[in-house]
C-alpha positions as CSV (number, residue, x, y, z in Angstrom):
1,M,0.0,0.0,0.0
2,D,1.3,3.5,-0.8
3,D,2.6,5.4,2.3
4,H,0.3,8.3,1.4
5,A,-2.8,6.1,0.9
6,Q,-5.6,6.3,3.4
7,S,-5.8,3.3,5.8
8,T,-8.6,0.8,5.5
9,D,-10.5,2.5,8.4
10,G,-10.4,5.9,6.7
11,T,-7.7,7.4,8.8
12,P,-5.9,10.2,6.9
13,P,-2.2,9.9,6.2
14,G,0.1,11.1,9.0
15,T,-2.5,10.3,11.7
16,V,-1.6,8.0,14.5
17,V,-4.3,6.2,16.5
18,I,-3.8,4.3,19.6
19,R,-6.6,2.0,21.0
20,E,-6.9,-0.7,23.6
21,T,-6.9,-4.2,22.3
22,G,-8.9,-5.5,25.2
23,K,-6.1,-8.1,25.9
24,G,-4.4,-7.6,29.2
25,E,-4.1,-4.4,31.2
26,F,-1.8,-2.5,28.9
27,Q,-1.7,-3.8,25.4
28,Q,-2.5,-1.2,22.8
29,E,-2.8,-1.3,19.0
30,V,-0.9,1.6,17.4
31,I,-2.1,2.5,13.9
32,F,0.0,4.6,11.5
33,G,-2.2,4.7,8.4
34,P,-1.8,1.3,6.8
35,R,0.9,0.1,9.3
36,R,0.1,-1.4,12.7
37,L,2.1,-2.5,15.8
38,L,1.4,-3.5,19.4
39,A,2.6,-1.5,22.3
40,D,2.7,-3.1,25.7
41,E,4.5,-3.3,29.1
42,S,6.9,-6.0,30.0
43,A,5.6,-9.1,31.9
44,V,7.4,-7.8,35.0
45,R,5.2,-4.6,34.9
46,G,2.0,-6.6,34.3
47,G,1.9,-6.7,30.5
48,F,2.3,-9.4,27.9
49,D,5.6,-8.0,26.6
50,S,3.9,-8.2,23.1
51,G,5.5,-4.9,21.9
52,P,7.6,-2.0,22.9
53,G,6.6,0.0,25.9
54,P,5.8,3.7,25.8
55,Y,9.4,4.8,26.7
56,E,10.9,2.4,24.2
57,L,8.6,4.0,21.5
58,L,9.7,7.4,22.6
59,L,13.4,6.5,22.5
60,A,12.9,4.8,19.1
61,A,11.2,8.0,17.7
62,L,14.0,10.2,19.1
63,G,16.8,7.9,17.8
64,A,15.2,7.4,14.3
65,C,14.6,11.1,13.9
66,T,18.2,11.9,15.0
67,A,19.6,9.4,12.5
68,M,17.4,10.8,9.7
69,T,18.4,14.4,10.6
70,L,22.1,13.5,10.5
71,R,21.7,11.7,7.2
72,L,19.9,14.7,5.6
73,Y,22.5,17.1,6.8
74,A,25.4,15.0,5.8
75,D,24.0,14.4,2.3
76,R,23.2,18.1,1.8
77,H,26.7,19.1,2.9
78,Q,28.4,16.3,1.0
79,L,30.0,14.9,4.2
80,R,31.4,11.3,4.1
81,L,29.1,10.0,6.7
82,A,29.0,6.2,6.1
83,G,26.6,5.4,8.8
84,T,25.3,6.2,12.2
85,Q,24.3,4.4,15.3
86,I,22.1,6.1,17.9
87,R,21.6,4.6,21.4
88,P,19.1,6.8,23.3
89,G,18.7,6.0,27.0
90,T,17.2,7.4,30.1
91,T,18.8,8.4,33.4
92,G,17.1,8.6,36.7
93,F,14.7,5.9,37.8
94,T,13.4,3.0,35.8
95,P,10.1,4.2,34.1
96,S,7.0,2.5,35.3
97,I,3.3,3.0,34.9
98,A,2.4,0.7,37.8
99,P,-0.1,2.1,40.3
100,N,2.3,2.0,43.2
101,D,4.7,4.3,41.2
102,E,2.1,7.0,40.5
103,A,4.3,9.7,41.9
104,K,7.0,8.8,39.4
105,A,4.8,7.8,36.4
106,G,5.9,9.7,33.3
107,M,8.9,11.2,35.0
108,I,12.2,10.8,33.3
109,D,15.0,13.0,34.5
110,R,16.8,13.0,31.2
111,I,17.3,11.3,27.9
112,D,20.9,10.9,26.8
113,S,21.9,9.6,23.4
114,A,25.2,7.9,22.5
115,I,25.9,8.6,18.8
116,T,28.5,6.7,16.7
117,L,29.4,8.4,13.5
118,E,31.1,6.2,10.9
119,G,33.0,7.5,7.9
120,D,35.9,9.7,6.8
121,L,35.0,12.8,8.9
122,N,37.4,15.3,10.6
123,D,36.9,16.5,14.1
124,E,35.1,19.7,13.0
125,Q,32.6,17.7,10.9
126,R,32.0,15.3,13.7
127,G,31.4,18.2,16.1
128,R,29.0,19.9,13.7
129,L,27.0,16.6,13.3
130,I,26.7,16.2,17.0
131,E,25.3,19.8,17.2
132,I,22.9,19.0,14.4
133,A,21.7,15.8,16.2
134,Q,20.2,18.0,18.9
135,K,18.1,19.8,16.3
136,C,16.0,16.9,15.1
137,P,12.3,17.7,15.1
138,V,11.4,15.1,17.7
139,H,14.1,16.5,20.1
140,R,12.8,20.0,19.6
141,T,9.1,19.0,19.9
142,S,9.4,17.1,23.1
143,N,8.4,20.2,25.3
144,R,5.7,21.4,22.9
145,R,2.6,19.2,23.5
146,S,-0.9,19.4,24.8
147,I,-3.6,17.0,25.7
148,S,-7.3,17.4,25.2
149,G,-10.2,15.1,26.1
150,R,-13.8,14.7,25.3
């Protein structure tokens, strides 16, 4: 199916829908137009471990966006970036959405990313790429969000 095609349920392109599957306490179906995946918590946290958890999805989005931003910049500036590896991780406590951790739920002190740049790059180019990594749209958007309900 074309990436820009409407999904079978009529969801417009670029729309993300998350809905409960009714299986277990946490399992969610995540719908990205024609693509679908499951999100869940680990068995230790009361889930089925049938998909990535919320923080894993957040880290994946940040890492993928960072890598794509680096690729775009390197290609536009004809840098010899052969490849990247992004390893985002959290510091502070281990994230949990369990009821006994309500005070900590959703609280991560910080996300740090270890970035490996492969290729024939000098120190100045490597430094500039690390600066650019912090300008990925997901990184810049993380503090600009709102929630509404009905």
